[in-house]
mmCIF file of the protein (N, C-alpha, C, O) and its ligand, coordinates in Angstrom:
data_MODEL
# 
_entry.id   MODEL 
# 
loop_
_entity.id 
_entity.type 
_entity.pdbx_number_of_molecules 
1 polymer     1 
2 non-polymer 1 
# 
_entity_poly.entity_id                      1 
_entity_poly.type                           'polypeptide(L)' 
_entity_poly.nstd_linkage                   no 
_entity_poly.nstd_monomer                   no 
_entity_poly.pdbx_seq_one_letter_code       MYCPKCDKTVDDSKFEEISEMLSRIGNTLLKNGKCPVCSTDLIKPPVRGDAGST 
_entity_poly.pdbx_seq_one_letter_code_can   MYCPKCDKTVDDSKFEEISEMLSRIGNTLLKNGKCPVCSTDLIKPPVRGDAGST 
_entity_poly.pdbx_strand_id                 A 
# 
loop_
_entity_poly_seq.entity_id 
_entity_poly_seq.num 
_entity_poly_seq.mon_id 
_entity_poly_seq.hetero 
1 1  MET n 
1 2  TYR n 
1 3  CYS n 
1 4  PRO n 
1 5  LYS n 
1 6  CYS n 
1 7  ASP n 
1 8  LYS n 
1 9  THR n 
1 10 VAL n 
1 11 ASP n 
1 12 ASP n 
1 13 SER n 
1 14 LYS n 
1 15 PHE n 
1 16 GLU n 
1 17 GLU n 
1 18 ILE n 
1 19 SER n 
1 20 GLU n 
1 21 MET n 
1 22 LEU n 
1 23 SER n 
1 24 ARG n 
1 25 ILE n 
1 26 GLY n 
1 27 ASN n 
1 28 THR n 
1 29 LEU n 
1 30 LEU n 
1 31 LYS n 
1 32 ASN n 
1 33 GLY n 
1 34 LYS n 
1 35 CYS n 
1 36 PRO n 
1 37 VAL n 
1 38 CYS n 
1 39 SER n 
1 40 THR n 
1 41 ASP n 
1 42 LEU n 
1 43 ILE n 
1 44 LYS n 
1 45 PRO n 
1 46 PRO n 
1 47 VAL n 
1 48 ARG n 
1 49 GLY n 
1 50 ASP n 
1 51 ALA n 
1 52 GLY n 
1 53 SER n 
1 54 THR n 
# 
loop_
_struct_asym.id 
_struct_asym.entity_id 
A 1 
B 2 
# 
loop_
_chem_comp.id 
_chem_comp.type 
_chem_comp.mon_nstd_flag 
ALA 'L-peptide linking' y 
ARG 'L-peptide linking' y 
ASN 'L-peptide linking' y 
ASP 'L-peptide linking' y 
CYS 'L-peptide linking' y 
GLU 'L-peptide linking' y 
GLY 'peptide linking'   y 
ILE 'L-peptide linking' y 
LEU 'L-peptide linking' y 
LYS 'L-peptide linking' y 
MET 'L-peptide linking' y 
PHE 'L-peptide linking' y 
PRO 'L-peptide linking' y 
SER 'L-peptide linking' y 
THR 'L-peptide linking' y 
TYR 'L-peptide linking' y 
VAL 'L-peptide linking' y 
ZN  non-polymer         . 
# 
_pdbx_entity_nonpoly.entity_id   2 
_pdbx_entity_nonpoly.name        ? 
_pdbx_entity_nonpoly.comp_id     ZN 
# 
_pdbx_nonpoly_scheme.asym_id         B 
_pdbx_nonpoly_scheme.entity_id       2 
_pdbx_nonpoly_scheme.mon_id          ZN 
_pdbx_nonpoly_scheme.ndb_seq_num     1 
_pdbx_nonpoly_scheme.pdb_seq_num     101 
_pdbx_nonpoly_scheme.auth_seq_num    101 
_pdbx_nonpoly_scheme.pdb_mon_id      ZN 
_pdbx_nonpoly_scheme.auth_mon_id     ZN 
_pdbx_nonpoly_scheme.pdb_strand_id   A 
_pdbx_nonpoly_scheme.pdb_ins_code    . 
# 
loop_
_atom_site.group_PDB 
_atom_site.id 
_atom_site.type_symbol 
_atom_site.label_atom_id 
_atom_site.label_alt_id 
_atom_site.label_comp_id 
_atom_site.label_asym_id 
_atom_site.label_entity_id 
_atom_site.label_seq_id 
_atom_site.pdbx_PDB_ins_code 
_atom_site.Cartn_x 
_atom_site.Cartn_y 
_atom_site.Cartn_z 
_atom_site.occupancy 
_atom_site.B_iso_or_equiv 
_atom_site.pdbx_formal_charge 
_atom_site.auth_seq_id 
_atom_site.auth_comp_id 
_atom_site.auth_asym_id 
_atom_site.auth_atom_id 
_atom_site.pdbx_PDB_model_num 
ATOM   1   N  N  . MET A 1 1  ? 147.730 45.632 173.766 1.00 0.00 ? 1   MET A N  1 
ATOM   2   C  CA . MET A 1 1  ? 147.292 45.549 175.152 1.00 0.00 ? 1   MET A CA 1 
ATOM   3   C  C  . MET A 1 1  ? 147.388 44.096 175.614 1.00 0.00 ? 1   MET A C  1 
ATOM   4   O  O  . MET A 1 1  ? 147.372 43.155 174.820 1.00 0.00 ? 1   MET A O  1 
ATOM   5   N  N  . TYR A 1 2  ? 147.487 43.960 176.930 1.00 0.00 ? 2   TYR A N  1 
ATOM   6   C  CA . TYR A 1 2  ? 147.783 42.639 177.467 1.00 0.00 ? 2   TYR A CA 1 
ATOM   7   C  C  . TYR A 1 2  ? 146.861 42.318 178.634 1.00 0.00 ? 2   TYR A C  1 
ATOM   8   O  O  . TYR A 1 2  ? 146.623 43.163 179.497 1.00 0.00 ? 2   TYR A O  1 
ATOM   9   N  N  . CYS A 1 3  ? 146.338 41.081 178.660 1.00 0.00 ? 3   CYS A N  1 
ATOM   10  C  CA . CYS A 1 3  ? 145.527 40.640 179.789 1.00 0.00 ? 3   CYS A CA 1 
ATOM   11  C  C  . CYS A 1 3  ? 146.375 39.739 180.674 1.00 0.00 ? 3   CYS A C  1 
ATOM   12  O  O  . CYS A 1 3  ? 146.755 38.640 180.269 1.00 0.00 ? 3   CYS A O  1 
ATOM   13  N  N  . PRO A 1 4  ? 146.672 40.207 181.886 1.00 0.00 ? 4   PRO A N  1 
ATOM   14  C  CA . PRO A 1 4  ? 147.520 39.417 182.779 1.00 0.00 ? 4   PRO A CA 1 
ATOM   15  C  C  . PRO A 1 4  ? 146.828 38.142 183.260 1.00 0.00 ? 4   PRO A C  1 
ATOM   16  O  O  . PRO A 1 4  ? 147.491 37.185 183.658 1.00 0.00 ? 4   PRO A O  1 
ATOM   17  N  N  . LYS A 1 5  ? 145.515 38.131 183.222 1.00 0.00 ? 5   LYS A N  1 
ATOM   18  C  CA . LYS A 1 5  ? 144.789 36.970 183.709 1.00 0.00 ? 5   LYS A CA 1 
ATOM   19  C  C  . LYS A 1 5  ? 144.757 35.858 182.665 1.00 0.00 ? 5   LYS A C  1 
ATOM   20  O  O  . LYS A 1 5  ? 145.008 34.695 182.980 1.00 0.00 ? 5   LYS A O  1 
ATOM   21  N  N  . CYS A 1 6  ? 144.446 36.220 181.423 1.00 0.00 ? 6   CYS A N  1 
ATOM   22  C  CA . CYS A 1 6  ? 144.417 35.236 180.338 1.00 0.00 ? 6   CYS A CA 1 
ATOM   23  C  C  . CYS A 1 6  ? 145.809 35.007 179.757 1.00 0.00 ? 6   CYS A C  1 
ATOM   24  O  O  . CYS A 1 6  ? 146.030 34.057 179.007 1.00 0.00 ? 6   CYS A O  1 
ATOM   25  N  N  . ASP A 1 7  ? 146.747 35.890 180.112 1.00 0.00 ? 7   ASP A N  1 
ATOM   26  C  CA . ASP A 1 7  ? 148.082 35.838 179.521 1.00 0.00 ? 7   ASP A CA 1 
ATOM   27  C  C  . ASP A 1 7  ? 148.003 35.950 177.997 1.00 0.00 ? 7   ASP A C  1 
ATOM   28  O  O  . ASP A 1 7  ? 148.664 35.216 177.262 1.00 0.00 ? 7   ASP A O  1 
ATOM   29  N  N  . LYS A 1 8  ? 147.169 36.896 177.548 1.00 0.00 ? 8   LYS A N  1 
ATOM   30  C  CA . LYS A 1 8  ? 147.009 37.093 176.109 1.00 0.00 ? 8   LYS A CA 1 
ATOM   31  C  C  . LYS A 1 8  ? 147.335 38.528 175.745 1.00 0.00 ? 8   LYS A C  1 
ATOM   32  O  O  . LYS A 1 8  ? 147.054 39.457 176.502 1.00 0.00 ? 8   LYS A O  1 
ATOM   33  N  N  . THR A 1 9  ? 147.924 38.694 174.589 1.00 0.00 ? 9   THR A N  1 
ATOM   34  C  CA . THR A 1 9  ? 148.228 40.021 174.093 1.00 0.00 ? 9   THR A CA 1 
ATOM   35  C  C  . THR A 1 9  ? 147.369 40.336 172.880 1.00 0.00 ? 9   THR A C  1 
ATOM   36  O  O  . THR A 1 9  ? 147.224 39.515 171.974 1.00 0.00 ? 9   THR A O  1 
ATOM   37  N  N  . VAL A 1 10 ? 146.800 41.534 172.875 1.00 0.00 ? 10  VAL A N  1 
ATOM   38  C  CA . VAL A 1 10 ? 146.077 41.994 171.696 1.00 0.00 ? 10  VAL A CA 1 
ATOM   39  C  C  . VAL A 1 10 ? 146.957 43.009 170.978 1.00 0.00 ? 10  VAL A C  1 
ATOM   40  O  O  . VAL A 1 10 ? 147.320 44.048 171.529 1.00 0.00 ? 10  VAL A O  1 
ATOM   41  N  N  . ASP A 1 11 ? 147.282 42.685 169.757 1.00 0.00 ? 11  ASP A N  1 
ATOM   42  C  CA . ASP A 1 11 ? 148.136 43.547 168.964 1.00 0.00 ? 11  ASP A CA 1 
ATOM   43  C  C  . ASP A 1 11 ? 147.509 44.927 168.791 1.00 0.00 ? 11  ASP A C  1 
ATOM   44  O  O  . ASP A 1 11 ? 146.306 45.043 168.556 1.00 0.00 ? 11  ASP A O  1 
ATOM   45  N  N  . ASP A 1 12 ? 148.330 45.976 168.909 1.00 0.00 ? 12  ASP A N  1 
ATOM   46  C  CA . ASP A 1 12 ? 147.827 47.332 168.727 1.00 0.00 ? 12  ASP A CA 1 
ATOM   47  C  C  . ASP A 1 12 ? 147.162 47.513 167.365 1.00 0.00 ? 12  ASP A C  1 
ATOM   48  O  O  . ASP A 1 12 ? 146.156 48.211 167.242 1.00 0.00 ? 12  ASP A O  1 
ATOM   49  N  N  . SER A 1 13 ? 147.738 46.877 166.347 1.00 0.00 ? 13  SER A N  1 
ATOM   50  C  CA . SER A 1 13 ? 147.204 47.028 164.999 1.00 0.00 ? 13  SER A CA 1 
ATOM   51  C  C  . SER A 1 13 ? 145.864 46.315 164.833 1.00 0.00 ? 13  SER A C  1 
ATOM   52  O  O  . SER A 1 13 ? 145.075 46.649 163.948 1.00 0.00 ? 13  SER A O  1 
ATOM   53  N  N  . LYS A 1 14 ? 145.617 45.329 165.697 1.00 0.00 ? 14  LYS A N  1 
ATOM   54  C  CA . LYS A 1 14 ? 144.363 44.582 165.597 1.00 0.00 ? 14  LYS A CA 1 
ATOM   55  C  C  . LYS A 1 14 ? 143.353 45.022 166.641 1.00 0.00 ? 14  LYS A C  1 
ATOM   56  O  O  . LYS A 1 14 ? 142.190 44.620 166.606 1.00 0.00 ? 14  LYS A O  1 
ATOM   57  N  N  . PHE A 1 15 ? 143.809 45.850 167.571 1.00 0.00 ? 15  PHE A N  1 
ATOM   58  C  CA . PHE A 1 15 ? 142.970 46.234 168.701 1.00 0.00 ? 15  PHE A CA 1 
ATOM   59  C  C  . PHE A 1 15 ? 141.650 46.856 168.254 1.00 0.00 ? 15  PHE A C  1 
ATOM   60  O  O  . PHE A 1 15 ? 140.578 46.451 168.703 1.00 0.00 ? 15  PHE A O  1 
ATOM   61  N  N  . GLU A 1 16 ? 141.742 47.853 167.355 1.00 0.00 ? 16  GLU A N  1 
ATOM   62  C  CA . GLU A 1 16 ? 140.531 48.532 166.892 1.00 0.00 ? 16  GLU A CA 1 
ATOM   63  C  C  . GLU A 1 16 ? 139.611 47.583 166.154 1.00 0.00 ? 16  GLU A C  1 
ATOM   64  O  O  . GLU A 1 16 ? 138.397 47.574 166.359 1.00 0.00 ? 16  GLU A O  1 
ATOM   65  N  N  . GLU A 1 17 ? 140.220 46.778 165.284 1.00 0.00 ? 17  GLU A N  1 
ATOM   66  C  CA . GLU A 1 17 ? 139.444 45.832 164.488 1.00 0.00 ? 17  GLU A CA 1 
ATOM   67  C  C  . GLU A 1 17 ? 138.664 44.866 165.379 1.00 0.00 ? 17  GLU A C  1 
ATOM   68  O  O  . GLU A 1 17 ? 137.478 44.612 165.168 1.00 0.00 ? 17  GLU A O  1 
ATOM   69  N  N  . ILE A 1 18 ? 139.365 44.340 166.375 1.00 0.00 ? 18  ILE A N  1 
ATOM   70  C  CA . ILE A 1 18 ? 138.738 43.357 167.254 1.00 0.00 ? 18  ILE A CA 1 
ATOM   71  C  C  . ILE A 1 18 ? 137.680 43.999 168.148 1.00 0.00 ? 18  ILE A C  1 
ATOM   72  O  O  . ILE A 1 18 ? 136.599 43.441 168.334 1.00 0.00 ? 18  ILE A O  1 
ATOM   73  N  N  . SER A 1 19 ? 137.991 45.170 168.700 1.00 0.00 ? 19  SER A N  1 
ATOM   74  C  CA . SER A 1 19 ? 137.032 45.822 169.584 1.00 0.00 ? 19  SER A CA 1 
ATOM   75  C  C  . SER A 1 19 ? 135.788 46.246 168.807 1.00 0.00 ? 19  SER A C  1 
ATOM   76  O  O  . SER A 1 19 ? 134.676 46.223 169.335 1.00 0.00 ? 19  SER A O  1 
ATOM   77  N  N  . GLU A 1 20 ? 135.989 46.631 167.551 1.00 0.00 ? 20  GLU A N  1 
ATOM   78  C  CA . GLU A 1 20 ? 134.863 46.989 166.682 1.00 0.00 ? 20  GLU A CA 1 
ATOM   79  C  C  . GLU A 1 20 ? 133.982 45.777 166.431 1.00 0.00 ? 20  GLU A C  1 
ATOM   80  O  O  . GLU A 1 20 ? 132.756 45.855 166.509 1.00 0.00 ? 20  GLU A O  1 
ATOM   81  N  N  . MET A 1 21 ? 134.622 44.663 166.131 1.00 0.00 ? 21  MET A N  1 
ATOM   82  C  CA . MET A 1 21 ? 133.930 43.417 165.850 1.00 0.00 ? 21  MET A CA 1 
ATOM   83  C  C  . MET A 1 21 ? 133.126 42.962 167.071 1.00 0.00 ? 21  MET A C  1 
ATOM   84  O  O  . MET A 1 21 ? 131.975 42.541 166.952 1.00 0.00 ? 21  MET A O  1 
ATOM   85  N  N  . LEU A 1 22 ? 133.754 43.056 168.243 1.00 0.00 ? 22  LEU A N  1 
ATOM   86  C  CA . LEU A 1 22 ? 133.097 42.604 169.463 1.00 0.00 ? 22  LEU A CA 1 
ATOM   87  C  C  . LEU A 1 22 ? 131.940 43.512 169.839 1.00 0.00 ? 22  LEU A C  1 
ATOM   88  O  O  . LEU A 1 22 ? 130.902 43.035 170.299 1.00 0.00 ? 22  LEU A O  1 
ATOM   89  N  N  . SER A 1 23 ? 132.107 44.820 169.648 1.00 0.00 ? 23  SER A N  1 
ATOM   90  C  CA . SER A 1 23 ? 131.029 45.739 170.015 1.00 0.00 ? 23  SER A CA 1 
ATOM   91  C  C  . SER A 1 23 ? 129.810 45.515 169.136 1.00 0.00 ? 23  SER A C  1 
ATOM   92  O  O  . SER A 1 23 ? 128.681 45.808 169.528 1.00 0.00 ? 23  SER A O  1 
ATOM   93  N  N  . ARG A 1 24 ? 130.054 44.994 167.947 1.00 0.00 ? 24  ARG A N  1 
ATOM   94  C  CA . ARG A 1 24 ? 128.949 44.704 167.034 1.00 0.00 ? 24  ARG A CA 1 
ATOM   95  C  C  . ARG A 1 24 ? 128.094 43.550 167.554 1.00 0.00 ? 24  ARG A C  1 
ATOM   96  O  O  . ARG A 1 24 ? 126.904 43.469 167.251 1.00 0.00 ? 24  ARG A O  1 
ATOM   97  N  N  . ILE A 1 25 ? 128.695 42.674 168.323 1.00 0.00 ? 25  ILE A N  1 
ATOM   98  C  CA . ILE A 1 25 ? 127.921 41.578 168.909 1.00 0.00 ? 25  ILE A CA 1 
ATOM   99  C  C  . ILE A 1 25 ? 127.596 41.856 170.377 1.00 0.00 ? 25  ILE A C  1 
ATOM   100 O  O  . ILE A 1 25 ? 127.235 40.960 171.140 1.00 0.00 ? 25  ILE A O  1 
ATOM   101 N  N  . GLY A 1 26 ? 127.739 43.131 170.740 1.00 0.00 ? 26  GLY A N  1 
ATOM   102 C  CA . GLY A 1 26 ? 127.284 43.550 172.072 1.00 0.00 ? 26  GLY A CA 1 
ATOM   103 C  C  . GLY A 1 26 ? 128.313 43.424 173.162 1.00 0.00 ? 26  GLY A C  1 
ATOM   104 O  O  . GLY A 1 26 ? 127.979 43.550 174.341 1.00 0.00 ? 26  GLY A O  1 
ATOM   105 N  N  . ASN A 1 27 ? 129.568 43.175 172.800 1.00 0.00 ? 27  ASN A N  1 
ATOM   106 C  CA . ASN A 1 27 ? 130.627 43.069 173.802 1.00 0.00 ? 27  ASN A CA 1 
ATOM   107 C  C  . ASN A 1 27 ? 131.508 44.316 173.727 1.00 0.00 ? 27  ASN A C  1 
ATOM   108 O  O  . ASN A 1 27 ? 132.373 44.434 172.858 1.00 0.00 ? 27  ASN A O  1 
ATOM   109 N  N  . THR A 1 28 ? 131.266 45.247 174.661 1.00 0.00 ? 28  THR A N  1 
ATOM   110 C  CA . THR A 1 28 ? 131.995 46.520 174.613 1.00 0.00 ? 28  THR A CA 1 
ATOM   111 C  C  . THR A 1 28 ? 133.162 46.542 175.595 1.00 0.00 ? 28  THR A C  1 
ATOM   112 O  O  . THR A 1 28 ? 133.767 47.590 175.821 1.00 0.00 ? 28  THR A O  1 
ATOM   113 N  N  . LEU A 1 29 ? 133.473 45.402 176.171 1.00 0.00 ? 29  LEU A N  1 
ATOM   114 C  CA . LEU A 1 29 ? 134.539 45.346 177.169 1.00 0.00 ? 29  LEU A CA 1 
ATOM   115 C  C  . LEU A 1 29 ? 135.874 45.802 176.593 1.00 0.00 ? 29  LEU A C  1 
ATOM   116 O  O  . LEU A 1 29 ? 136.570 46.626 177.186 1.00 0.00 ? 29  LEU A O  1 
ATOM   117 N  N  . LEU A 1 30 ? 136.217 45.264 175.443 1.00 0.00 ? 30  LEU A N  1 
ATOM   118 C  CA . LEU A 1 30 ? 137.507 45.608 174.848 1.00 0.00 ? 30  LEU A CA 1 
ATOM   119 C  C  . LEU A 1 30 ? 137.552 47.088 174.487 1.00 0.00 ? 30  LEU A C  1 
ATOM   120 O  O  . LEU A 1 30 ? 138.586 47.743 174.622 1.00 0.00 ? 30  LEU A O  1 
ATOM   121 N  N  . LYS A 1 31 ? 136.419 47.601 174.029 1.00 0.00 ? 31  LYS A N  1 
ATOM   122 C  CA . LYS A 1 31 ? 136.328 49.028 173.717 1.00 0.00 ? 31  LYS A CA 1 
ATOM   123 C  C  . LYS A 1 31 ? 136.617 49.881 174.935 1.00 0.00 ? 31  LYS A C  1 
ATOM   124 O  O  . LYS A 1 31 ? 137.151 50.984 174.821 1.00 0.00 ? 31  LYS A O  1 
ATOM   125 N  N  . ASN A 1 32 ? 136.262 49.366 176.096 1.00 0.00 ? 32  ASN A N  1 
ATOM   126 C  CA . ASN A 1 32 ? 136.494 50.098 177.339 1.00 0.00 ? 32  ASN A CA 1 
ATOM   127 C  C  . ASN A 1 32 ? 137.831 49.734 177.975 1.00 0.00 ? 32  ASN A C  1 
ATOM   128 O  O  . ASN A 1 32 ? 138.077 50.051 179.139 1.00 0.00 ? 32  ASN A O  1 
ATOM   129 N  N  . GLY A 1 33 ? 138.678 49.079 177.220 1.00 0.00 ? 33  GLY A N  1 
ATOM   130 C  CA . GLY A 1 33 ? 140.008 48.753 177.717 1.00 0.00 ? 33  GLY A CA 1 
ATOM   131 C  C  . GLY A 1 33 ? 140.042 47.563 178.649 1.00 0.00 ? 33  GLY A C  1 
ATOM   132 O  O  . GLY A 1 33 ? 140.963 47.414 179.453 1.00 0.00 ? 33  GLY A O  1 
ATOM   133 N  N  . LYS A 1 34 ? 139.013 46.701 178.534 1.00 0.00 ? 34  LYS A N  1 
ATOM   134 C  CA . LYS A 1 34 ? 138.991 45.516 179.381 1.00 0.00 ? 34  LYS A CA 1 
ATOM   135 C  C  . LYS A 1 34 ? 139.025 44.256 178.537 1.00 0.00 ? 34  LYS A C  1 
ATOM   136 O  O  . LYS A 1 34 ? 138.639 44.268 177.368 1.00 0.00 ? 34  LYS A O  1 
ATOM   137 N  N  . CYS A 1 35 ? 139.482 43.185 179.129 1.00 0.00 ? 35  CYS A N  1 
ATOM   138 C  CA . CYS A 1 35 ? 139.543 41.913 178.431 1.00 0.00 ? 35  CYS A CA 1 
ATOM   139 C  C  . CYS A 1 35 ? 138.133 41.415 178.124 1.00 0.00 ? 35  CYS A C  1 
ATOM   140 O  O  . CYS A 1 35 ? 137.304 41.329 179.030 1.00 0.00 ? 35  CYS A O  1 
ATOM   141 N  N  . PRO A 1 36 ? 137.844 41.085 176.861 1.00 0.00 ? 36  PRO A N  1 
ATOM   142 C  CA . PRO A 1 36 ? 136.512 40.633 176.483 1.00 0.00 ? 36  PRO A CA 1 
ATOM   143 C  C  . PRO A 1 36 ? 136.156 39.274 177.066 1.00 0.00 ? 36  PRO A C  1 
ATOM   144 O  O  . PRO A 1 36 ? 134.988 38.887 177.071 1.00 0.00 ? 36  PRO A O  1 
ATOM   145 N  N  . VAL A 1 37 ? 137.144 38.555 177.551 1.00 0.00 ? 37  VAL A N  1 
ATOM   146 C  CA . VAL A 1 37 ? 136.919 37.211 178.081 1.00 0.00 ? 37  VAL A CA 1 
ATOM   147 C  C  . VAL A 1 37 ? 136.653 37.253 179.587 1.00 0.00 ? 37  VAL A C  1 
ATOM   148 O  O  . VAL A 1 37 ? 135.679 36.673 180.066 1.00 0.00 ? 37  VAL A O  1 
ATOM   149 N  N  . CYS A 1 38 ? 137.523 37.941 180.331 1.00 0.00 ? 38  CYS A N  1 
ATOM   150 C  CA . CYS A 1 38 ? 137.423 37.901 181.788 1.00 0.00 ? 38  CYS A CA 1 
ATOM   151 C  C  . CYS A 1 38 ? 137.169 39.283 182.391 1.00 0.00 ? 38  CYS A C  1 
ATOM   152 O  O  . CYS A 1 38 ? 137.052 39.415 183.609 1.00 0.00 ? 38  CYS A O  1 
ATOM   153 N  N  . SER A 1 39 ? 137.082 40.319 181.539 1.00 0.00 ? 39  SER A N  1 
ATOM   154 C  CA . SER A 1 39 ? 136.793 41.701 181.915 1.00 0.00 ? 39  SER A CA 1 
ATOM   155 C  C  . SER A 1 39 ? 137.807 42.302 182.893 1.00 0.00 ? 39  SER A C  1 
ATOM   156 O  O  . SER A 1 39 ? 137.506 43.246 183.625 1.00 0.00 ? 39  SER A O  1 
ATOM   157 N  N  . THR A 1 40 ? 139.001 41.737 182.885 1.00 0.00 ? 40  THR A N  1 
ATOM   158 C  CA . THR A 1 40 ? 140.087 42.341 183.644 1.00 0.00 ? 40  THR A CA 1 
ATOM   159 C  C  . THR A 1 40 ? 140.630 43.550 182.885 1.00 0.00 ? 40  THR A C  1 
ATOM   160 O  O  . THR A 1 40 ? 140.689 43.541 181.655 1.00 0.00 ? 40  THR A O  1 
ATOM   161 N  N  . ASP A 1 41 ? 141.026 44.596 183.627 1.00 0.00 ? 41  ASP A N  1 
ATOM   162 C  CA . ASP A 1 41 ? 141.631 45.753 182.979 1.00 0.00 ? 41  ASP A CA 1 
ATOM   163 C  C  . ASP A 1 41 ? 142.876 45.338 182.210 1.00 0.00 ? 41  ASP A C  1 
ATOM   164 O  O  . ASP A 1 41 ? 143.766 44.682 182.751 1.00 0.00 ? 41  ASP A O  1 
ATOM   165 N  N  . LEU A 1 42 ? 142.925 45.729 180.939 1.00 0.00 ? 42  LEU A N  1 
ATOM   166 C  CA . LEU A 1 42 ? 144.099 45.414 180.137 1.00 0.00 ? 42  LEU A CA 1 
ATOM   167 C  C  . LEU A 1 42 ? 145.229 46.375 180.476 1.00 0.00 ? 42  LEU A C  1 
ATOM   168 O  O  . LEU A 1 42 ? 145.007 47.547 180.779 1.00 0.00 ? 42  LEU A O  1 
ATOM   169 N  N  . ILE A 1 43 ? 146.441 45.848 180.416 1.00 0.00 ? 43  ILE A N  1 
ATOM   170 C  CA . ILE A 1 43 ? 147.611 46.676 180.669 1.00 0.00 ? 43  ILE A CA 1 
ATOM   171 C  C  . ILE A 1 43 ? 148.497 46.693 179.432 1.00 0.00 ? 43  ILE A C  1 
ATOM   172 O  O  . ILE A 1 43 ? 148.255 45.966 178.469 1.00 0.00 ? 43  ILE A O  1 
ATOM   173 N  N  . LYS A 1 44 ? 149.523 47.532 179.473 1.00 0.00 ? 44  LYS A N  1 
ATOM   174 C  CA . LYS A 1 44 ? 150.476 47.527 178.362 1.00 0.00 ? 44  LYS A CA 1 
ATOM   175 C  C  . LYS A 1 44 ? 151.243 46.214 178.384 1.00 0.00 ? 44  LYS A C  1 
ATOM   176 O  O  . LYS A 1 44 ? 151.606 45.722 179.452 1.00 0.00 ? 44  LYS A O  1 
ATOM   177 N  N  . PRO A 1 45 ? 151.490 45.651 177.219 1.00 0.00 ? 45  PRO A N  1 
ATOM   178 C  CA . PRO A 1 45 ? 152.213 44.378 177.179 1.00 0.00 ? 45  PRO A CA 1 
ATOM   179 C  C  . PRO A 1 45 ? 153.627 44.538 177.717 1.00 0.00 ? 45  PRO A C  1 
ATOM   180 O  O  . PRO A 1 45 ? 154.240 45.597 177.581 1.00 0.00 ? 45  PRO A O  1 
ATOM   181 N  N  . PRO A 1 46 ? 154.137 43.474 178.329 1.00 0.00 ? 46  PRO A N  1 
ATOM   182 C  CA . PRO A 1 46 ? 155.508 43.500 178.837 1.00 0.00 ? 46  PRO A CA 1 
ATOM   183 C  C  . PRO A 1 46 ? 156.494 43.819 177.722 1.00 0.00 ? 46  PRO A C  1 
ATOM   184 O  O  . PRO A 1 46 ? 156.402 43.255 176.632 1.00 0.00 ? 46  PRO A O  1 
ATOM   185 N  N  . VAL A 1 47 ? 157.429 44.711 177.985 1.00 0.00 ? 47  VAL A N  1 
ATOM   186 C  CA . VAL A 1 47 ? 158.406 45.090 176.970 1.00 0.00 ? 47  VAL A CA 1 
ATOM   187 C  C  . VAL A 1 47 ? 159.542 44.077 176.951 1.00 0.00 ? 47  VAL A C  1 
ATOM   188 O  O  . VAL A 1 47 ? 159.978 43.582 177.990 1.00 0.00 ? 47  VAL A O  1 
ATOM   189 N  N  . ARG A 1 48 ? 160.005 43.784 175.754 1.00 0.00 ? 48  ARG A N  1 
ATOM   190 C  CA . ARG A 1 48 ? 161.039 42.746 175.629 1.00 0.00 ? 48  ARG A CA 1 
ATOM   191 C  C  . ARG A 1 48 ? 162.450 43.289 175.746 1.00 0.00 ? 48  ARG A C  1 
ATOM   192 O  O  . ARG A 1 48 ? 163.416 42.535 175.625 1.00 0.00 ? 48  ARG A O  1 
ATOM   193 N  N  . GLY A 1 49 ? 162.582 44.583 175.979 1.00 0.00 ? 49  GLY A N  1 
ATOM   194 C  CA . GLY A 1 49 ? 163.903 45.117 176.260 1.00 0.00 ? 49  GLY A CA 1 
ATOM   195 C  C  . GLY A 1 49 ? 164.696 45.594 175.059 1.00 0.00 ? 49  GLY A C  1 
ATOM   196 O  O  . GLY A 1 49 ? 165.893 45.861 175.168 1.00 0.00 ? 49  GLY A O  1 
ATOM   197 N  N  . ASP A 1 50 ? 164.038 45.704 173.914 1.00 0.00 ? 50  ASP A N  1 
ATOM   198 C  CA . ASP A 1 50 ? 164.767 46.201 172.745 1.00 0.00 ? 50  ASP A CA 1 
ATOM   199 C  C  . ASP A 1 50 ? 164.168 47.509 172.233 1.00 0.00 ? 50  ASP A C  1 
ATOM   200 O  O  . ASP A 1 50 ? 164.212 47.807 171.040 1.00 0.00 ? 50  ASP A O  1 
ATOM   201 N  N  . ALA A 1 51 ? 163.617 48.268 173.150 1.00 0.00 ? 51  ALA A N  1 
ATOM   202 C  CA . ALA A 1 51 ? 162.919 49.495 172.756 1.00 0.00 ? 51  ALA A CA 1 
ATOM   203 C  C  . ALA A 1 51 ? 163.867 50.696 172.714 1.00 0.00 ? 51  ALA A C  1 
ATOM   204 O  O  . ALA A 1 51 ? 163.619 51.716 173.357 1.00 0.00 ? 51  ALA A O  1 
ATOM   205 N  N  . GLY A 1 52 ? 164.902 50.569 171.988 1.00 0.00 ? 52  GLY A N  1 
ATOM   206 C  CA . GLY A 1 52 ? 165.742 51.702 171.658 1.00 0.00 ? 52  GLY A CA 1 
ATOM   207 C  C  . GLY A 1 52 ? 166.612 52.236 172.759 1.00 0.00 ? 52  GLY A C  1 
ATOM   208 O  O  . GLY A 1 52 ? 166.687 53.451 172.941 1.00 0.00 ? 52  GLY A O  1 
ATOM   209 N  N  . SER A 1 53 ? 167.272 51.378 173.502 1.00 0.00 ? 53  SER A N  1 
ATOM   210 C  CA . SER A 1 53 ? 168.178 51.867 174.540 1.00 0.00 ? 53  SER A CA 1 
ATOM   211 C  C  . SER A 1 53 ? 169.636 51.794 174.105 1.00 0.00 ? 53  SER A C  1 
ATOM   212 O  O  . SER A 1 53 ? 170.532 52.205 174.842 1.00 0.00 ? 53  SER A O  1 
ATOM   213 N  N  . THR A 1 54 ? 169.865 51.276 172.924 1.00 0.00 ? 54  THR A N  1 
ATOM   214 C  CA . THR A 1 54 ? 171.260 51.214 172.469 1.00 0.00 ? 54  THR A CA 1 
ATOM   215 C  C  . THR A 1 54 ? 171.649 52.369 171.588 1.00 0.00 ? 54  THR A C  1 
ATOM   216 O  O  . THR A 1 54 ? 172.791 52.442 171.135 1.00 0.00 ? 54  THR A O  1 
HETATM 217 ZN ZN . ZN  B 2 .  ? 141.390 38.088 180.141 1.00 0.00 2 101 ZN  A ZN 1 
# 
């Protein structure tokens, strides 16, 4: 997932781990699909164009 405001990407493989960790300290924003820093709705990360079109 990607935060357009912070310009940060959260890896899908780390997403659960990080959201779990944050919810343990009372930050459920990431769990709800929002950026834990600025609470902006996270979007899918920009695709780099090699997602199987060849
Ligand atoms: Zn953010």
